[in-house]
VMD Tcl script that builds the backbone (N, CA, C; Angstrom):
set m [mol new atoms 420]
animate dup $m
set s [atomselect $m all]
$s set {name element resname resid chain x y z} {
  {N N MET 1 A 3.984 -10.857 22.376}
  {CA C MET 1 A 2.845 -10.368 21.606}
  {C C MET 1 A 2.774 -8.849 21.646}
  {N N MET 2 A 2.983 -8.267 22.821}
  {CA C MET 2 A 2.920 -6.814 22.956}
  {C C MET 2 A 4.028 -6.144 22.146}
  {N N ALA 3 A 5.198 -6.771 22.094}
  {CA C ALA 3 A 6.300 -6.199 21.323}
  {C C ALA 3 A 5.947 -6.162 19.836}
  {N N ARG 4 A 5.300 -7.204 19.343}
  {CA C ARG 4 A 4.900 -7.228 17.925}
  {C C ARG 4 A 3.893 -6.126 17.625}
  {N N LEU 5 A 2.939 -5.929 18.527}
  {CA C LEU 5 A 1.952 -4.869 18.333}
  {C C LEU 5 A 2.617 -3.499 18.345}
  {N N LEU 6 A 3.539 -3.310 19.260}
  {CA C LEU 6 A 4.241 -2.032 19.355}
  {C C LEU 6 A 5.080 -1.774 18.101}
  {N N ILE 7 A 5.770 -2.797 17.622}
  {CA C ILE 7 A 6.566 -2.668 16.400}
  {C C ILE 7 A 5.653 -2.344 15.218}
  {N N GLY 8 A 4.503 -3.005 15.137}
  {CA C GLY 8 A 3.545 -2.721 14.069}
  {C C GLY 8 A 3.034 -1.294 14.140}
  {N N LEU 9 A 2.746 -0.812 15.342}
  {CA C LEU 9 A 2.282 0.563 15.511}
  {C C LEU 9 A 3.355 1.555 15.079}
  {N N VAL 10 A 4.581 1.349 15.515}
  {CA C VAL 10 A 5.683 2.250 15.154}
  {C C VAL 10 A 5.913 2.224 13.644}
  {N N ALA 11 A 5.906 1.029 13.044}
  {CA C ALA 11 A 6.097 0.928 11.592}
  {C C ALA 11 A 4.973 1.651 10.849}
  {N N GLY 12 A 3.736 1.484 11.311}
  {CA C GLY 12 A 2.605 2.161 10.686}
  {C C GLY 12 A 2.700 3.674 10.802}
  {N N LEU 13 A 3.127 4.154 11.954}
  {CA C LEU 13 A 3.287 5.599 12.140}
  {C C LEU 13 A 4.384 6.160 11.225}
  {N N ILE 14 A 5.486 5.445 11.117}
  {CA C ILE 14 A 6.572 5.878 10.227}
  {C C ILE 14 A 6.095 5.872 8.776}
  {N N PHE 15 A 5.362 4.829 8.391}
  {CA C PHE 15 A 4.826 4.731 7.029}
  {C C PHE 15 A 3.872 5.888 6.743}
  {N N GLY 16 A 2.953 6.140 7.655}
  {CA C GLY 16 A 2.000 7.237 7.476}
  {C C GLY 16 A 2.686 8.587 7.411}
  {N N PHE 17 A 3.684 8.800 8.265}
  {CA C PHE 17 A 4.437 10.053 8.238}
  {C C PHE 17 A 5.155 10.210 6.902}
  {N N GLY 18 A 5.742 9.120 6.416}
  {CA C GLY 18 A 6.427 9.170 5.120}
  {C C GLY 18 A 5.475 9.484 3.977}
  {N N LEU 19 A 4.272 8.901 4.023}
  {CA C LEU 19 A 3.274 9.199 2.996}
  {C C LEU 19 A 2.884 10.670 3.023}
  {N N ALA 20 A 2.685 11.206 4.222}
  {CA C ALA 20 A 2.309 12.625 4.347}
  {C C ALA 20 A 3.444 13.521 3.877}
  {N N LEU 21 A 4.659 13.221 4.296}
  {CA C LEU 21 A 5.825 14.030 3.946}
  {C C LEU 21 A 6.089 14.023 2.441}
  {N N SER 22 A 5.827 12.906 1.802}
  {CA C SER 22 A 6.129 12.765 0.370}
  {C C SER 22 A 5.047 13.325 -0.548}
  {N N GLY 23 A 3.890 13.643 0.000}
  {CA C GLY 23 A 2.802 14.153 -0.835}
  {C C GLY 23 A 1.866 13.080 -1.344}
  {N N MET 24 A 2.045 11.843 -0.897}
  {CA C MET 24 A 1.201 10.747 -1.368}
  {C C MET 24 A -0.224 10.824 -0.831}
  {N N LEU 25 A -0.499 11.699 0.128}
  {CA C LEU 25 A -1.860 11.842 0.645}
  {C C LEU 25 A -2.689 12.808 -0.182}
  {N N ASP 26 A -2.059 13.458 -1.155}
  {CA C ASP 26 A -2.752 14.425 -2.008}
  {C C ASP 26 A -3.159 13.742 -3.313}
  {N N PRO 27 A -4.446 13.395 -3.460}
  {CA C PRO 27 A -4.880 12.683 -4.671}
  {C C PRO 27 A -4.553 13.435 -5.963}
  {N N ALA 28 A -4.610 14.761 -5.942}
  {CA C ALA 28 A -4.308 15.531 -7.160}
  {C C ALA 28 A -2.847 15.348 -7.558}
  {N N ARG 29 A -1.978 15.287 -6.572}
  {CA C ARG 29 A -0.546 15.087 -6.865}
  {C C ARG 29 A -0.296 13.690 -7.427}
  {N N VAL 30 A -0.978 12.714 -6.871}
  {CA C VAL 30 A -0.830 11.340 -7.361}
  {C C VAL 30 A -1.345 11.232 -8.792}
  {N N ARG 31 A -2.522 11.829 -9.056}
  {CA C ARG 31 A -3.055 11.802 -10.422}
  {C C ARG 31 A -2.117 12.538 -11.379}
  {N N GLY 32 A -1.474 13.612 -10.918}
  {CA C GLY 32 A -0.493 14.319 -11.744}
  {C C GLY 32 A 0.699 13.440 -12.083}
  {N N PHE 33 A 1.099 12.611 -11.145}
  {CA C PHE 33 A 2.208 11.677 -11.395}
  {C C PHE 33 A 1.789 10.613 -12.408}
  {N N LEU 34 A 0.549 10.167 -12.318}
  {CA C LEU 34 A 0.072 9.113 -13.215}
  {C C LEU 34 A -0.302 9.630 -14.604}
  {N N ASP 35 A -0.425 10.938 -14.762}
  {CA C ASP 35 A -0.810 11.543 -16.041}
  {C C ASP 35 A 0.441 11.779 -16.891}
  {N N VAL 36 A 0.992 10.714 -17.456}
  {CA C VAL 36 A 2.255 10.817 -18.190}
  {C C VAL 36 A 2.098 11.490 -19.548}
  {N N THR 37 A 0.874 11.625 -20.044}
  {CA C THR 37 A 0.687 12.279 -21.347}
  {C C THR 37 A 0.228 13.725 -21.214}
  {N N GLY 38 A -0.019 14.162 -19.998}
  {CA C GLY 38 A -0.500 15.535 -19.777}
  {C C GLY 38 A 0.483 16.328 -18.931}
  {N N ALA 39 A -0.024 16.910 -17.865}
  {CA C ALA 39 A 0.801 17.717 -16.956}
  {C C ALA 39 A 1.466 16.797 -15.941}
  {N N TRP 40 A 2.444 16.041 -16.417}
  {CA C TRP 40 A 3.094 15.030 -15.577}
  {C C TRP 40 A 3.900 15.671 -14.464}
  {N N ASP 41 A 3.722 15.169 -13.237}
  {CA C ASP 41 A 4.478 15.608 -12.060}
  {C C ASP 41 A 5.408 14.461 -11.667}
  {N N PRO 42 A 6.699 14.544 -12.021}
  {CA C PRO 42 A 7.611 13.422 -11.781}
  {C C PRO 42 A 8.100 13.299 -10.330}
  {N N SER 43 A 7.690 14.196 -9.443}
  {CA C SER 43 A 8.248 14.203 -8.086}
  {C C SER 43 A 8.002 12.896 -7.326}
  {N N LEU 44 A 6.877 12.249 -7.562}
  {CA C LEU 44 A 6.612 11.004 -6.839}
  {C C LEU 44 A 7.475 9.850 -7.344}
  {N N ALA 45 A 8.126 10.009 -8.492}
  {CA C ALA 45 A 9.059 8.976 -8.960}
  {C C ALA 45 A 10.209 8.834 -7.969}
  {N N PHE 46 A 10.616 9.941 -7.357}
  {CA C PHE 46 A 11.678 9.883 -6.352}
  {C C PHE 46 A 11.195 9.159 -5.097}
  {N N VAL 47 A 9.929 9.363 -4.747}
  {CA C VAL 47 A 9.344 8.644 -3.612}
  {C C VAL 47 A 9.343 7.151 -3.912}
  {N N LEU 48 A 8.907 6.784 -5.101}
  {CA C LEU 48 A 8.873 5.385 -5.508}
  {C C LEU 48 A 10.275 4.783 -5.508}
  {N N ALA 49 A 11.234 5.494 -6.073}
  {CA C ALA 49 A 12.613 4.991 -6.112}
  {C C ALA 49 A 13.158 4.795 -4.698}
  {N N GLY 50 A 12.895 5.753 -3.831}
  {CA C GLY 50 A 13.349 5.628 -2.440}
  {C C GLY 50 A 12.715 4.434 -1.749}
  {N N ALA 51 A 11.425 4.223 -1.991}
  {CA C ALA 51 A 10.730 3.095 -1.378}
  {C C ALA 51 A 11.277 1.765 -1.886}
  {N N VAL 52 A 11.561 1.682 -3.181}
  {CA C VAL 52 A 12.103 0.444 -3.749}
  {C C VAL 52 A 13.496 0.160 -3.163}
  {N N ILE 53 A 14.310 1.184 -3.027}
  {CA C ILE 53 A 15.660 0.997 -2.472}
  {C C ILE 53 A 15.591 0.523 -1.025}
  {N N VAL 54 A 14.781 1.196 -0.207}
  {CA C VAL 54 A 14.650 0.808 1.203}
  {C C VAL 54 A 14.090 -0.609 1.320}
  {N N SER 55 A 13.090 -0.924 0.501}
  {CA C SER 55 A 12.489 -2.255 0.534}
  {C C SER 55 A 13.501 -3.327 0.118}
  {N N ALA 56 A 14.259 -3.075 -0.933}
  {CA C ALA 56 A 15.249 -4.051 -1.402}
  {C C ALA 56 A 16.328 -4.286 -0.344}
  {N N LEU 57 A 16.791 -3.212 0.282}
  {CA C LEU 57 A 17.805 -3.360 1.332}
  {C C LEU 57 A 17.245 -4.135 2.532}
  {N N GLY 58 A 16.013 -3.806 2.925}
  {CA C GLY 58 A 15.386 -4.516 4.040}
  {C C GLY 58 A 15.161 -5.985 3.731}
  {N N GLN 59 A 14.742 -6.270 2.523}
  {CA C GLN 59 A 14.519 -7.659 2.100}
  {C C GLN 59 A 15.829 -8.439 2.106}
  {N N ALA 60 A 16.883 -7.835 1.574}
  {CA C ALA 60 A 18.190 -8.508 1.554}
  {C C ALA 60 A 18.680 -8.766 2.980}
  {N N TRP 61 A 18.512 -7.787 3.837}
  {CA C TRP 61 A 18.946 -7.935 5.230}
  {C C TRP 61 A 18.139 -9.036 5.920}
  {N N ALA 62 A 16.816 -9.043 5.718}
  {CA C ALA 62 A 15.970 -10.050 6.354}
  {C C ALA 62 A 16.304 -11.451 5.851}
  {N N ARG 63 A 16.567 -11.581 4.562}
  {CA C ARG 63 A 16.882 -12.912 4.002}
  {C C ARG 63 A 18.216 -13.440 4.524}
  {N N GLY 64 A 19.060 -12.557 5.016}
  {CA C GLY 64 A 20.333 -12.984 5.586}
  {C C GLY 64 A 20.227 -13.432 7.041}
  {N N ARG 65 A 19.057 -13.254 7.631}
  {CA C ARG 65 A 18.840 -13.636 9.029}
  {C C ARG 65 A 18.220 -15.033 9.102}
  {N N ALA 66 A 18.497 -15.756 10.178}
  {CA C ALA 66 A 17.906 -17.080 10.370}
  {C C ALA 66 A 16.455 -16.974 10.821}
  {N N THR 67 A 16.154 -16.016 11.686}
  {CA C THR 67 A 14.801 -15.834 12.193}
  {C C THR 67 A 14.508 -14.341 12.318}
  {N N PRO 68 A 13.234 -13.975 12.289}
  {CA C PRO 68 A 12.880 -12.570 12.510}
  {C C PRO 68 A 13.039 -12.214 13.993}
  {N N PHE 69 A 12.993 -10.947 14.296}
  {CA C PHE 69 A 13.155 -10.502 15.677}
  {C C PHE 69 A 11.998 -10.918 16.577}
  {N N PHE 70 A 10.778 -10.841 16.070}
  {CA C PHE 70 A 9.616 -11.039 16.926}
  {C C PHE 70 A 8.734 -12.207 16.505}
  {N N ASP 71 A 9.347 -13.250 15.957}
  {CA C ASP 71 A 8.609 -14.450 15.594}
  {C C ASP 71 A 9.590 -15.607 15.543}
  {N N LYS 72 A 9.050 -16.808 15.394}
  {CA C LYS 72 A 9.903 -17.992 15.376}
  {C C LYS 72 A 10.493 -18.270 14.004}
  {N N GLN 73 A 9.769 -17.859 12.941}
  {CA C GLN 73 A 10.236 -18.114 11.583}
  {C C GLN 73 A 9.669 -17.067 10.637}
  {N N PHE 74 A 10.305 -16.948 9.482}
  {CA C PHE 74 A 9.793 -16.075 8.423}
  {C C PHE 74 A 8.672 -16.794 7.696}
  {N N ASP 75 A 7.752 -16.050 7.147}
  {CA C ASP 75 A 6.672 -16.607 6.343}
  {C C ASP 75 A 6.849 -16.177 4.898}
  {N N TRP 76 A 7.928 -16.662 4.265}
  {CA C TRP 76 A 8.185 -16.332 2.870}
  {C C TRP 76 A 7.245 -17.123 1.991}
  {N N PRO 77 A 6.763 -16.546 0.895}
  {CA C PRO 77 A 5.909 -17.335 -0.010}
  {C C PRO 77 A 6.714 -18.458 -0.654}
  {N N ALA 78 A 6.078 -19.621 -0.795}
  {CA C ALA 78 A 6.760 -20.783 -1.380}
  {C C ALA 78 A 6.999 -20.581 -2.876}
  {N N THR 79 A 6.018 -20.005 -3.559}
  {CA C THR 79 A 6.135 -19.766 -4.994}
  {C C THR 79 A 5.593 -18.377 -5.304}
  {N N ARG 80 A 5.860 -17.925 -6.509}
  {CA C ARG 80 A 5.356 -16.625 -6.949}
  {C C ARG 80 A 4.664 -16.755 -8.302}
  {N N PRO 81 A 3.583 -17.504 -8.358}
  {CA C PRO 81 A 2.933 -17.673 -9.657}
  {C C PRO 81 A 2.184 -16.410 -10.079}
  {N N VAL 82 A 2.233 -16.110 -11.367}
  {CA C VAL 82 A 1.451 -15.011 -11.924}
  {C C VAL 82 A 0.167 -15.632 -12.448}
  {N N THR 83 A -0.930 -15.305 -11.786}
  {CA C THR 83 A -2.215 -15.894 -12.130}
  {C C THR 83 A -3.129 -14.835 -12.750}
  {N N THR 84 A -4.192 -15.304 -13.349}
  {CA C THR 84 A -5.200 -14.389 -13.903}
  {C C THR 84 A -5.763 -13.509 -12.786}
  {N N ARG 85 A -6.002 -14.104 -11.646}
  {CA C ARG 85 A -6.535 -13.352 -10.499}
  {C C ARG 85 A -5.583 -12.227 -10.099}
  {N N LEU 86 A -4.292 -12.504 -10.092}
  {CA C LEU 86 A -3.300 -11.480 -9.760}
  {C C LEU 86 A -3.307 -10.359 -10.798}
  {N N ILE 87 A -3.359 -10.702 -12.057}
  {CA C ILE 87 A -3.357 -9.699 -13.131}
  {C C ILE 87 A -4.610 -8.832 -13.070}
  {N N VAL 88 A -5.777 -9.466 -12.899}
  {CA C VAL 88 A -7.031 -8.711 -12.819}
  {C C VAL 88 A -7.033 -7.815 -11.580}
  {N N GLY 89 A -6.607 -8.349 -10.460}
  {CA C GLY 89 A -6.553 -7.551 -9.231}
  {C C GLY 89 A -5.609 -6.374 -9.359}
  {N N SER 90 A -4.457 -6.584 -9.974}
  {CA C SER 90 A -3.497 -5.501 -10.185}
  {C C SER 90 A -4.064 -4.432 -11.107}
  {N N ALA 91 A -4.750 -4.859 -12.145}
  {CA C ALA 91 A -5.356 -3.905 -13.076}
  {C C ALA 91 A -6.439 -3.081 -12.382}
  {N N LEU 92 A -7.284 -3.734 -11.591}
  {CA C LEU 92 A -8.320 -3.009 -10.854}
  {C C LEU 92 A -7.718 -2.020 -9.863}
  {N N PHE 93 A -6.666 -2.440 -9.172}
  {CA C PHE 93 A -5.973 -1.555 -8.241}
  {C C PHE 93 A -5.441 -0.332 -8.985}
  {N N GLY 94 A -4.770 -0.554 -10.103}
  {CA C GLY 94 A -4.197 0.547 -10.878}
  {C C GLY 94 A -5.249 1.481 -11.439}
  {N N ILE 95 A -6.347 0.929 -11.914}
  {CA C ILE 95 A -7.434 1.766 -12.443}
  {C C ILE 95 A -8.016 2.621 -11.321}
  {N N GLY 96 A -8.273 2.005 -10.181}
  {CA C GLY 96 A -8.807 2.751 -9.041}
  {C C GLY 96 A -7.850 3.822 -8.564}
  {N N TRP 97 A -6.566 3.504 -8.507}
  {CA C TRP 97 A -5.557 4.467 -8.066}
  {C C TRP 97 A -5.504 5.647 -9.029}
  {N N GLY 98 A -5.556 5.341 -10.321}
  {CA C GLY 98 A -5.507 6.401 -11.328}
  {C C GLY 98 A -6.745 7.280 -11.329}
  {N N LEU 99 A -7.915 6.690 -11.122}
  {CA C LEU 99 A -9.150 7.468 -11.126}
  {C C LEU 99 A -9.298 8.341 -9.882}
  {N N VAL 100 A -8.945 7.789 -8.730}
  {CA C VAL 100 A -9.197 8.470 -7.463}
  {C C VAL 100 A -7.951 9.164 -6.908}
  {N N GLY 101 A -6.787 8.604 -7.191}
  {CA C GLY 101 A -5.551 9.173 -6.653}
  {C C GLY 101 A -5.241 8.684 -5.258}
  {N N LEU 102 A -5.936 7.637 -4.817}
  {CA C LEU 102 A -5.703 7.053 -3.497}
  {C C LEU 102 A -5.593 5.544 -3.623}
  {N N CYS 103 A -4.805 4.959 -2.736}
  {CA C CYS 103 A -4.768 3.525 -2.573}
  {C C CYS 103 A -4.851 3.260 -1.068}
  {N N PRO 104 A -4.918 2.020 -0.623}
  {CA C PRO 104 A -5.211 1.761 0.786}
  {C C PRO 104 A -4.311 2.465 1.802}
  {N N GLY 105 A -3.000 2.424 1.630}
  {CA C GLY 105 A -2.111 3.058 2.611}
  {C C GLY 105 A -2.368 4.544 2.767}
  {N N PRO 106 A -2.288 5.310 1.682}
  {CA C PRO 106 A -2.575 6.735 1.779}
  {C C PRO 106 A -4.004 7.047 2.232}
  {N N ALA 107 A -4.962 6.193 1.898}
  {CA C ALA 107 A -6.340 6.438 2.332}
  {C C ALA 107 A -6.446 6.340 3.851}
  {N N ILE 108 A -5.847 5.315 4.433}
  {CA C ILE 108 A -5.897 5.160 5.896}
  {C C ILE 108 A -5.135 6.304 6.565}
  {N N ALA 109 A -3.936 6.620 6.056}
  {CA C ALA 109 A -3.169 7.741 6.635}
  {C C ALA 109 A -3.903 9.056 6.425}
  {N N GLY 110 A -4.574 9.197 5.282}
  {CA C GLY 110 A -5.283 10.426 4.964}
  {C C GLY 110 A -6.508 10.666 5.824}
  {N N LEU 111 A -7.001 9.635 6.502}
  {CA C LEU 111 A -8.136 9.827 7.407}
  {C C LEU 111 A -7.798 10.837 8.497}
  {N N SER 112 A -6.518 10.943 8.816}
  {CA C SER 112 A -6.098 11.894 9.848}
  {C C SER 112 A -6.327 13.344 9.417}
  {N N LEU 113 A -6.511 13.579 8.121}
  {CA C LEU 113 A -6.746 14.935 7.624}
  {C C LEU 113 A -8.201 15.366 7.807}
  {N N GLY 114 A -9.090 14.395 8.022}
  {CA C GLY 114 A -10.495 14.708 8.238}
  {C C GLY 114 A -11.232 15.202 7.003}
  {N N LEU 115 A -10.764 14.818 5.819}
  {CA C LEU 115 A -11.405 15.252 4.576}
  {C C LEU 115 A -12.471 14.242 4.145}
  {N N ALA 116 A -13.652 14.748 3.794}
  {CA C ALA 116 A -14.777 13.880 3.429}
  {C C ALA 116 A -14.465 12.946 2.261}
  {N N PRO 117 A -13.845 13.429 1.160}
  {CA C PRO 117 A -13.586 12.493 0.050}
  {C C PRO 117 A -12.705 11.315 0.447}
  {N N ILE 118 A -11.726 11.558 1.302}
  {CA C ILE 118 A -10.858 10.456 1.738}
  {C C ILE 118 A -11.645 9.503 2.638}
  {N N ALA 119 A -12.489 10.035 3.505}
  {CA C ALA 119 A -13.310 9.193 4.380}
  {C C ALA 119 A -14.277 8.346 3.556}
  {N N ILE 120 A -14.862 8.927 2.517}
  {CA C ILE 120 A -15.781 8.182 1.653}
  {C C ILE 120 A -15.031 7.059 0.937}
  {N N PHE 121 A -13.839 7.378 0.418}
  {CA C PHE 121 A -13.034 6.351 -0.252}
  {C C PHE 121 A -12.692 5.224 0.724}
  {N N ALA 122 A -12.243 5.577 1.934}
  {CA C ALA 122 A -11.859 4.562 2.919}
  {C C ALA 122 A -13.061 3.693 3.293}
  {N N ALA 123 A -14.227 4.308 3.454}
  {CA C ALA 123 A -15.429 3.535 3.777}
  {C C ALA 123 A -15.772 2.579 2.634}
  {N N ALA 124 A -15.706 3.062 1.400}
  {CA C ALA 124 A -15.991 2.209 0.242}
  {C C ALA 124 A -14.973 1.070 0.148}
  {N N MET 125 A -13.725 1.370 0.458}
  {CA C MET 125 A -12.680 0.353 0.429}
  {C C MET 125 A -12.967 -0.734 1.462}
  {N N ILE 126 A -13.369 -0.341 2.649}
  {CA C ILE 126 A -13.670 -1.314 3.706}
  {C C ILE 126 A -14.896 -2.148 3.326}
  {N N VAL 127 A -15.908 -1.520 2.759}
  {CA C VAL 127 A -17.089 -2.261 2.307}
  {C C VAL 127 A -16.672 -3.286 1.241}
  {N N GLY 128 A -15.822 -2.887 0.318}
  {CA C GLY 128 A -15.337 -3.811 -0.706}
  {C C GLY 128 A -14.583 -4.986 -0.109}
  {N N MET 129 A -13.765 -4.732 0.903}
  {CA C MET 129 A -13.035 -5.818 1.570}
  {C C MET 129 A -13.996 -6.787 2.254}
  {N N VAL 130 A -14.989 -6.247 2.925}
  {CA C VAL 130 A -15.969 -7.093 3.610}
  {C C VAL 130 A -16.748 -7.922 2.593}
  {N N LEU 131 A -17.198 -7.297 1.509}
  {CA C LEU 131 A -17.932 -8.033 0.478}
  {C C LEU 131 A -17.077 -9.142 -0.127}
  {N N PHE 132 A -15.785 -8.860 -0.324}
  {CA C PHE 132 A -14.891 -9.880 -0.877}
  {C C PHE 132 A -14.799 -11.083 0.053}
  {N N THR 133 A -14.691 -10.829 1.352}
  {CA C THR 133 A -14.586 -11.957 2.297}
  {C C THR 133 A -15.877 -12.758 2.368}
  {N N LEU 134 A -17.010 -12.145 2.008}
  {CA C LEU 134 A -18.275 -12.851 2.016}
  {C C LEU 134 A -18.510 -13.669 0.747}
  {N N LEU 135 A -17.714 -13.413 -0.305}
  {CA C LEU 135 A -17.846 -14.186 -1.545}
  {C C LEU 135 A -17.477 -15.636 -1.303}
  {N N PRO 136 A -18.174 -16.559 -1.950}
  {CA C PRO 136 A -17.742 -17.958 -1.851}
  {C C PRO 136 A -16.322 -18.110 -2.414}
  {N N GLU 137 A -15.595 -19.046 -1.903}
  {CA C GLU 137 A -14.194 -19.268 -2.315}
  {C C GLU 137 A -14.069 -19.454 -3.825}
  {N N ARG 138 A -15.001 -20.149 -4.438}
  {CA C ARG 138 A -14.908 -20.418 -5.884}
  {C C ARG 138 A -15.078 -19.135 -6.723}
  {N N ALA 139 A -15.711 -18.112 -6.163}
  {CA C ALA 139 A -15.931 -16.866 -6.904}
  {C C ALA 139 A -14.734 -15.935 -6.804}
  {N N ARG 140 A -13.808 -16.250 -5.926}
  {CA C ARG 140 A -12.641 -15.371 -5.740}
  {C C ARG 140 A -11.653 -15.643 -6.804}
}
mol reanalyze $m
mol bondsrecalc $m
mol representation Tube
mol addrep $m
């Protein structure tokens, strides 16, 4: 159990460092990347491409293993259905990311900067998560 926690901590630290190094903690830079009809900043496309490559290689490597390092079995999803809930959730995520320039990973890593707007976003995000868990199952 302790090894899993330590691995999670190290992975989170590496992820946060990568977000900071790449500029993903700067909402203005993210909005510049998303503004394809205005003053588009293509630099984050390289970050995205790098992340997709690393993720694809890691996924291929993991799928070639019989078991994970720190568990008894992999928890791969049985199916990948595209549902209305998935589409609506993705659209809301994208709209929020475009309006604010933050998403959950960069918001949590950005808390280390001590900036009020990031703290407000993170607090609102946590409140939204709590409210979602309080919704009846049929409303989700």
